[in-house]
N, C-alpha and C positions, 0 to 999 in steps of 0.2 A: 328740306335739304337737301338739294341735287348732290347728283355726286359726283366726284372732281374725276374724272380720267385720266389715267394715265398709263402711257404707251411705254413700256418697254424695250431696248433692242436686245435680241432673243443674244444668251451666250454668258459672257464673262463680263458681261458688259452690267446685265439683266442681275448678275449675283454677285458685281460689288456694290450695283443702287440697293437692292435689296438687304444689304449687310447696313449700308450709309444710313439706310431710311430706318432700319429698327436702332440705330443710336440715338432716332429721337422719335420712338416709340412710335413706328409703324409699321406694323406686320399685317403678315399677309399667309397664313399658317397654306393653309390652299397651294400657294406658289411652290409650297416645294416640297408638295409632292411628284416628286419629275414621273411618278407611271399615269398620274389626271392627263386625258384628253382634251379637259377643259379648253376653252380661249378664255374666256372671264372670270378676275379672281374678282374676288368682293372683303373689304372689310364693310360688314355693317355702322360695327360701331362708330368709325369715322369720315362716313358716306362718303370712301373711295372706292373705286374698281379699277383695274389694272389686263393689262393686255399683251403680249407678248408678238413684238412685229422681226420683219426684218430690219437691217437698219436703213434705206432706205428710203422703205413704205414708210418709218414713223414721221418724219418733215411732214408727208402728205398727210397724214390721218392727222396729225396738229393743224395747217392752214387749214382744212379742209370743217375744225371742230372738231373731228371723230374722238378725240383724245384732248382736253384742255391744256396737259399736258405732254412735253417728251423727254426722253431718256436719250444721247444719240451723239454717235461722235462728230467733233467739229468736223473734221474730211467730208461728212455722207450733208451734215448741216450745206457746205462750200457748192459739196456737187449737186444736190435737189438746188439752190436758189429758192427756196419757198418763202413766203410770206409770213414771215412768225419776228416770236423776241425770243433771242439766245437773252436769260437775263443771269446765267451762272454756273460758271467755271466748277465741273467737281471735284478734276482734278488726276483725276484716276486715268488707266485707260493713258496715262502722256506718251505721246510718239513725238516727232517729225516727220509731216512731206514735205519729200526732198528729189532735187535732179541726179541721176546714180547715172557711170555708165564706168565704162575703163579708160585709165589715167590718159590719154592719147584724145577724147576727146573731150576738154579741158579746155585747149586751146577753139574747138570750133564754136563753143560758151561762148569765150572771151572772144572770136574775133569776129560777135554774130553773123554766123556762116549761117544758112540758110539749112537746118538739120532737120532731121527724121525725131520725131520722143515719141514713144509708148509708152499707155498711163491707163492704167483702169480708169479714172480720173483726169475726162478732158479737158469739162468745166475746169475744173483748177488748172489747169497745164497752160489752156486757152490764155486765161485771168493774166497767169504769172510771166509768159513769152513776151504774149501781145499788150497787156495794161503794166506792168513792170520792169520789165527786159526790154522791150520795142524792135522785140528782135519777130524776123518772122519762120514759125515751123509746120510742118505737116505731125498732125496729128493722125496716129494708128491708135485704136479703142485695142486695148486686150482685154482678157475675160481669164486666163491663167495666169499662168509665171510669167513676170513680166520679165523677172529678169533674162529671164533667155532670146529678149529681145537685142542686144546690145549684143552676146555672144554666136548668134549664127544669121547678124547682118542685118534685120530688119530693118532695126533704128538707132540710130549713134549717141541716145541717152535713153535714163524710163525717166519714168515721175512715179513714186511712189510711195506706198508708210513707209518706214522704218523705225524700228523698234532699239534694238544690237548692232547690225550691221553687220550678223554672223554669215546669214546666207552670198549679203552680199561678196564682204574678203575671200567666202569659199572659194565665189565666180568670177573670180580677179576681177570681181566690178568698186567701185568708191563711189562714198558721197559728194556730189563736185560742188554743190549747192540745198542749201536751206532753203526752202519757200517758204515755210511758216509749224510751229508748233501748234499740237494737238494733243487732244485731251475728249473725257466724257462734259456734254457741257446740255443742259436745263435752258427744252424748249418750250414757251407758252403760246396757245393760240392768241388771237388779237381781239379777240373781244371777249374771250376767258379774262382776259387781263383783266378788262372793265365791270364784268358782271360780277365776278368773282375775284374782286382783287383784294379784299382782307385775307380772307383766305388760303390762297395763293405766295402771297406778299409774307406771310406768318410763316409759310410752309418754308421758305428761301432763308429767312429769317433764322427759322431749327435749325435749317442744312446746312447755314453756314457759318452754325455758331459750335458743327462741331468735324467742321469739316479742316 
């Protein structure tokens, strides 16, 4: 039996995934050792291998078959646009992708004016404004605190992930439009879905029963 390889997004998503996996009897004791320098963790008994990767890399590992399965946020799936199957919404890590800005920016959004949009997610922002709203915008990619952009006049609005909205409120910003809901998803390599159909479907069904 070949190993099924699972790529997990580092951090909170990996912790929550492992807790969910434990509910269906899948454990990986090696991964609980925070001091371990290992990159690949194996459960020989179940024929499973796990590794941790940065969010944006998980869909890449899955598309190219280096991982059969990936657990990653919906925002990353949309932004990376890789060829893979999204098979299950795990429900945790729930938040929203939103257009945010100061209250006065609402007028520019509703009036379909050309504005500047700052974001860490240029592909999602482009798809939303160009394909859904049919509004021409200039998209500026940033990597740090996106909330800063409208405050210092770099952009009228931002496209970013909103969980509680407290950072927005503290900086005089608000949610102006919702782009899409987000949460952790399970993705599968297209070839693996055919070759390992039975094992992967069983895993999906088992997970579904505890979600």
